[in-house]
Each structure stands twice: as C-alpha cells, then as structure tokens.
C-alpha positions as CSV (number, residue, x, y, z in Angstrom):
1,M,37.4,-17.1,-7.6
2,K,34.0,-16.0,-8.7
3,V,35.3,-13.5,-11.4
4,L,37.6,-16.3,-12.6
5,A,34.7,-18.8,-12.9
6,V,32.7,-16.3,-14.8
7,A,35.5,-15.5,-17.2
8,A,35.9,-19.2,-17.7
9,I,32.2,-19.9,-18.4
10,F,32.4,-16.9,-20.8
11,F,35.3,-18.0,-22.6
12,V,33.7,-21.5,-23.1
13,A,30.7,-20.1,-24.2
14,S,32.4,-18.0,-26.9
15,M,34.3,-21.0,-28.0
16,V,30.9,-22.8,-28.4
17,A,29.4,-20.1,-30.3
18,S,32.5,-19.7,-32.7
19,A,32.3,-23.5,-33.4
20,Q,28.7,-23.4,-33.9
21,G,29.2,-20.4,-36.3
22,R,31.7,-22.2,-38.3
23,A,29.4,-25.4,-38.5
24,D,26.4,-23.1,-39.7
25,E,28.7,-21.3,-42.4
26,A,29.5,-24.8,-43.6
27,E,25.9,-25.9,-43.9
28,V,25.0,-22.9,-45.8
29,R,27.8,-23.4,-48.1
30,K,26.8,-27.2,-48.6
31,T,23.2,-26.0,-49.2
32,L,24.2,-23.8,-52.2
33,E,26.6,-26.3,-53.6
34,Q,23.8,-29.1,-53.4
35,Y,21.4,-26.6,-55.3
36,V,23.7,-26.1,-58.1
37,D,24.3,-29.7,-58.2
38,A,20.6,-30.4,-58.6
39,F,20.2,-27.9,-61.2
40,N,23.2,-29.2,-63.3
41,Q,21.8,-32.7,-63.0
42,N,18.6,-31.6,-64.4
43,H,16.9,-32.5,-61.1
44,S,14.1,-30.0,-61.2
45,D,11.9,-32.0,-58.9
46,M,14.5,-31.6,-56.2
47,I,15.1,-28.0,-56.7
48,A,11.8,-27.2,-54.8
49,E,13.4,-28.9,-51.5
50,F,15.9,-26.2,-51.5
51,W,13.3,-23.1,-51.1
52,T,11.0,-22.0,-48.5
53,K,7.4,-22.2,-49.1
54,N,7.0,-18.5,-49.8
55,A,10.3,-17.9,-51.3
56,V,11.0,-15.1,-54.0
57,H,13.4,-15.0,-57.1
58,T,13.9,-11.7,-58.6
59,D,15.8,-11.3,-61.9
60,R,16.8,-7.4,-62.0
61,E,17.6,-7.5,-65.6
62,T,14.3,-8.3,-66.8
63,G,12.3,-7.4,-63.9
64,Q,10.8,-10.8,-63.6
65,R,9.5,-11.7,-60.1
66,T,8.6,-15.3,-59.3
67,E,7.0,-15.9,-56.0
68,G,6.5,-19.3,-54.1
69,R,8.1,-22.6,-54.3
70,A,6.0,-24.2,-56.6
71,A,6.2,-21.2,-59.1
72,I,10.1,-21.2,-58.7
73,Q,10.4,-25.1,-59.5
74,A,8.1,-24.5,-62.5
75,D,10.3,-21.9,-63.9
76,A,13.4,-24.1,-63.4
77,A,11.9,-27.2,-64.8
78,E,10.7,-25.0,-68.1
79,V,14.5,-23.5,-68.5
80,L,16.0,-26.9,-68.1
81,K,13.5,-28.4,-70.8
82,E,14.2,-25.5,-73.2
83,Q,18.0,-25.2,-72.8
84,S,19.6,-28.8,-73.1
85,G,23.1,-28.9,-71.4
86,L,22.5,-25.8,-69.3
87,K,25.0,-25.6,-66.6
88,I,25.7,-23.1,-63.7
89,S,28.5,-22.3,-61.3
90,A,28.4,-20.0,-58.3
91,T,30.9,-18.3,-55.9
92,I,30.4,-17.0,-52.5
93,D,32.1,-13.8,-52.1
94,R,30.5,-12.7,-48.7
95,L,28.5,-14.6,-46.2
96,R,27.3,-13.2,-43.0
97,F,24.7,-14.1,-40.4
98,I,21.9,-11.5,-39.8
99,T,20.7,-13.6,-36.8
100,P,21.5,-17.2,-36.0
101,D,18.9,-18.4,-38.0
102,V,19.2,-16.1,-41.2
103,A,22.1,-15.8,-43.4
104,S,22.9,-13.4,-46.2
105,V,25.2,-14.7,-49.2
106,E,26.7,-12.5,-52.2
107,G,28.7,-13.5,-54.9
108,E,28.5,-14.4,-58.6
109,T,26.8,-17.0,-61.0
110,T,28.1,-18.1,-64.3
111,L,25.4,-19.5,-66.9
112,V,26.8,-21.9,-69.3
113,L,24.8,-22.4,-72.7
114,T,25.8,-24.6,-75.7
115,N,27.4,-22.6,-78.5
116,T,27.2,-19.1,-76.6
117,D,29.6,-17.0,-74.5
118,P,29.0,-17.7,-70.7
119,I,26.7,-15.2,-68.8
120,V,28.1,-13.8,-65.6
121,S,25.8,-12.2,-63.0
122,S,26.0,-11.2,-59.5
123,Y,23.5,-12.4,-56.9
124,S,22.3,-11.7,-53.2
125,A,20.5,-14.5,-51.2
126,I,18.8,-14.9,-47.9
127,L,18.9,-18.3,-46.4
128,V,16.8,-19.2,-43.4
129,H,17.2,-22.2,-40.7
130,Q,14.2,-24.1,-40.7
131,G,13.9,-27.4,-38.9
132,D,17.3,-29.0,-39.6
133,K,18.0,-27.4,-43.0
134,W,19.0,-24.1,-44.6
135,L,16.7,-22.8,-47.1
136,L,16.6,-20.2,-49.7
137,D,14.1,-17.7,-48.9
138,S,15.2,-15.0,-51.5
139,I,17.5,-14.5,-54.5
140,E,17.9,-11.4,-56.5
141,E,20.2,-11.8,-59.7
142,M,21.7,-8.8,-61.2
143,P,23.8,-8.2,-64.5
144,L,27.4,-7.1,-63.7
145,P,28.0,-3.4,-64.6
146,K,30.1,-3.0,-67.6
147,P,33.1,-0.9,-67.1
148,A,33.5,2.4,-69.2
149,S,37.1,1.2,-70.1
150,S,39.9,-1.2,-69.9
151,A,41.4,1.4,-67.5
152,D,38.6,1.3,-65.1
153,V,38.9,-2.7,-65.0
154,L,42.8,-2.7,-64.7
155,A,42.7,0.1,-62.1
156,E,42.3,-2.8,-59.3
157,L,45.8,-4.0,-60.4
158,A,47.4,-0.5,-60.1
159,W,49.3,-1.5,-57.0
160,L,51.7,-3.6,-59.2
161,I,53.2,-0.6,-61.0
162,G,56.9,-0.5,-60.1
163,E,59.9,-2.7,-60.0
164,W,59.7,-6.2,-57.9
165,V,62.3,-8.8,-57.2
166,D,62.4,-12.5,-56.1
167,D,65.7,-13.9,-55.2
168,S,64.7,-16.6,-53.0
169,G,66.2,-19.4,-55.3
170,D,69.3,-20.0,-57.4
171,A,68.2,-17.4,-59.8
172,K,67.1,-13.6,-59.4
173,V,63.9,-12.6,-60.9
174,A,63.5,-8.9,-61.6
175,T,59.9,-7.7,-62.8
176,T,58.6,-4.3,-63.8
177,F,55.0,-3.4,-64.4
178,R,54.0,-0.2,-66.1
179,W,51.1,1.3,-68.0
180,T,51.0,1.5,-71.7
181,A,49.4,4.7,-73.3
182,N,46.1,5.9,-72.2
183,N,46.4,3.3,-69.3
184,A,44.9,0.7,-71.9
185,F,47.1,-2.3,-70.9
186,L,49.6,-3.2,-68.1
187,L,53.0,-4.2,-69.5
188,R,55.0,-6.6,-67.5
189,S,58.7,-7.4,-68.4
190,F,60.9,-9.8,-66.5
191,D,64.6,-10.9,-66.5
192,V,65.9,-14.2,-64.8
193,T,69.4,-13.8,-63.9
194,T,71.8,-16.7,-62.9
195,E,75.4,-16.7,-62.0
196,E,76.2,-17.0,-65.4
197,G,74.2,-14.0,-66.4
198,I,70.6,-13.1,-68.0
199,A,69.0,-16.9,-68.6
200,M,65.6,-15.5,-69.8
201,T,63.6,-12.3,-70.6
202,G,59.9,-12.2,-71.2
203,T,57.0,-9.7,-71.6
204,Q,53.4,-10.1,-70.6
205,I,50.5,-7.8,-71.8
206,I,47.4,-7.7,-69.4
207,G,44.5,-6.1,-70.8
208,W,40.4,-6.2,-70.7
209,D,38.5,-8.5,-73.2
210,P,35.2,-6.3,-73.7
211,I,33.5,-9.3,-75.3
212,G,34.6,-12.0,-72.7
213,Q,34.1,-9.5,-69.9
214,K,37.3,-10.7,-68.2
215,I,41.0,-9.6,-67.9
216,R,43.3,-11.6,-70.3
217,S,47.0,-11.7,-70.8
218,W,49.4,-12.7,-73.5
219,S,53.1,-13.8,-72.7
220,F,56.2,-14.0,-74.9
221,N,59.4,-15.4,-73.7
222,S,63.1,-15.1,-75.0
223,D,63.1,-19.0,-75.2
224,G,60.4,-18.9,-78.0
225,S,57.6,-20.0,-75.4
226,F,54.3,-18.0,-75.5
227,G,51.0,-18.3,-73.8
228,E,47.6,-17.0,-72.7
229,S,45.9,-16.5,-69.5
230,T,42.4,-15.4,-68.1
231,W,42.4,-13.8,-64.8
232,E,39.8,-13.8,-62.0
233,K,39.7,-12.0,-58.7
234,N,38.9,-13.8,-55.5
235,G,39.0,-11.5,-52.5
236,D,42.6,-10.2,-52.1
237,S,43.9,-12.8,-54.5
238,W,43.8,-13.1,-58.2
239,M,43.9,-16.4,-60.2
240,S,45.4,-16.6,-63.5
241,K,44.5,-19.7,-65.4
242,S,47.3,-20.2,-68.1
243,V,47.9,-22.3,-71.2
244,N,51.3,-21.9,-72.6
245,T,53.2,-23.6,-75.8
246,L,56.8,-24.5,-74.7
247,A,59.7,-23.9,-77.2
248,N,59.8,-27.8,-77.7
249,G,56.0,-27.6,-78.9
250,E,54.6,-29.2,-75.9
251,V,51.6,-27.6,-74.0
252,A,51.8,-26.5,-70.3
253,S,48.8,-25.4,-68.4
254,G,48.3,-24.5,-64.7
255,T,46.7,-21.7,-62.6
256,Y,49.0,-19.1,-61.0
257,I,47.6,-17.9,-57.6
258,M,48.6,-14.2,-56.7
259,E,48.1,-13.2,-53.1
260,R,48.6,-9.5,-52.4
261,L,50.1,-9.4,-48.9
262,D,50.7,-5.5,-48.6
263,D,51.5,-2.7,-50.8
264,D,55.3,-3.9,-51.1
265,S,54.8,-7.8,-51.3
266,F,52.9,-10.5,-52.8
267,T,53.2,-14.2,-53.3
268,V,52.6,-16.3,-56.5
269,Q,52.1,-20.0,-56.5
270,L,51.6,-22.5,-59.5
271,V,48.9,-25.1,-58.8
272,G,47.3,-27.7,-61.2
273,H,50.3,-27.6,-63.3
274,E,50.6,-30.0,-66.3
275,I,53.1,-30.5,-69.1
276,G,52.0,-32.5,-72.2
277,G,49.0,-33.7,-70.1
278,Q,51.3,-34.9,-67.2
279,P,50.6,-33.7,-63.8
280,Q,53.7,-31.8,-62.2
281,P,54.4,-31.3,-58.4
282,T,52.9,-28.2,-56.9
283,G,55.7,-25.7,-55.4
284,S,55.7,-23.7,-52.6
285,A,54.3,-20.0,-52.9
286,V,57.2,-17.5,-53.8
287,K,57.4,-14.3,-52.3
288,I,57.9,-11.0,-54.4
289,V,58.9,-7.8,-52.9
290,R,59.1,-4.3,-54.2
291,A,62.6,-3.4,-55.3
292,A,62.5,0.3,-54.2
293,R,59.9,2.9,-53.3
294,Q,60.6,5.4,-56.1
295,P,58.2,8.3,-57.1
296,S,56.0,6.9,-59.8
297,T,56.3,9.2,-62.9
298,E,53.3,7.4,-64.5
299,A,49.6,8.3,-64.0
300,A,47.7,5.5,-62.3
301,P,44.0,5.2,-63.4
302,K,41.5,6.8,-61.0
303,Q,40.1,4.5,-58.5
C-alpha cells in the first residue's frame, strides 16, 4: 500500500507540475504579445515595464548593444519618434524553460515601415520570473541568412516530389509535384475527375522571391481562374496565403494550411476563405496520400 501511495503522490505532483508549466508558458507568451502591442501603440513609456533593470538588447547586424532598462526605453522612444507608423510582429518558434524561473524563446520578428519592404529578423530572448511577472532580461536580433539559390530554399519542400491523390469526396484529385530545370522551381499539376470525366486541370509554379525574401506561387486553372500566394513555414506546417481571380471576375482569398503527417501523407485545409468579400464556411482538413512509391528519376536538391 505504501508503494501505491507514493506512486499516487508522484502522479499528482507530476500533474500539478505539468499544469504549472502550461500556465507559465501561457504567461511568457502573453508577456511577449503585450510587449508587441505596447510598441505598436507607440507607448514608449510602457516598454520599460517589460524589461529587467539590467536587461541587454543586442543587434547582431549593427553590433549595437544597449544595456539597462532606461537605455532600452530611450532607444525605443527615439525609434518610434523617427519612424511614424512603424509596426512589428513576432512569432514564437521555440519556447523552453531553462529553470522554473528562466525561459528561453526563439522566433522571428517582422518590422513594417511605410513605403518600404518588411524587414524580417530572427531573435532569441531570455525571460525571467520576478515577483508576479515575466520580464525580458535579454534579446538578441540577427538578420536571417540569405539562401545561396532558390533550390536551397525549396529543398524544404522536396518531400512533395511525386504523385499524390485525394479521393475522399465526390471527385478524385490527382496531383503531381516535380522539379523544373536546375531545381529552380517546383511545378505542381493537378486533375479533378468526376464520374463524368476530367472536370478541371491546373498548374501551380512555386518559387523563391529574392527581393521579398519569401516563397511565392502562381496558379493557373483550366476554367480561366488564376491566383498568387505567399508561403510561410510554421513548424511542420506550411501556410499559403492566396488571392485568386475567379473566372467570373470575382476575387477570392484565404489561407491554405498544409500539415505534413509523414513522408506519404499530408492534410490541407482552407481557412479565412472569402469570395467577393463575403466570408465562406471553413471546411474540414482534407487528407492527401502518396499515390505510389516509385523511384524518382529527378534529383532532389541537397539538404
């Protein structure tokens, strides 16, 4: 009985620790969100509240190092005064606890300035728990490494090469991904087949935009519709924000979320779908499976 009692105590303690960990993670995320909101609302006087007294901000691109809460606030106030309309956004790609009171966060920031292209950087931050708050103790910002070629970027999508099929509905959708010459682009072609035969065909070209520093795609369909998308990776998922001109002249928009399940399957879901400015219902995620495991005759880019 004593062994069972000890096991029960251990189990309860583990559950409490797990719940506390989730709560702490939520608080860390909330702190970073509130910091971004304060910056975007031009509340430079509030920015100091998010930093520890001896905090450090380092810009690895310029080599500038700002030490102390007051100095960081002064820098932020100067930037916000000089750059009217400046906005930032941030993603959290990795969050882990070094100790119960120290958290490490990594992600990307996007800086939006008037009449210029957005500036995307990576960052790493250390937050510490003091009193009843999580505070920023240090942030390092680094420019994103620029790929040597489009093939280097698209290598992350190399697992798509091959033939895929979705026959979960009334129509069967057969899709093929292949490389163009020099692995410069990914070429997707698809056929939609119903009981009456092929209802639609389409082509999508996926490539790297070296100016915008992002993956883009262009789609052309047999019904006369066409569109453009920008791609963004989030963990094992890809988000494709699309704007399409339909055959009747209406504009459709939405975000496709593609989640890789394994080497032979992934799901696709369309969210935030609008046609002519009117919201459309969000459908369920559709599972796509590899049609056959045939030896590839095309060279994939080196990882």
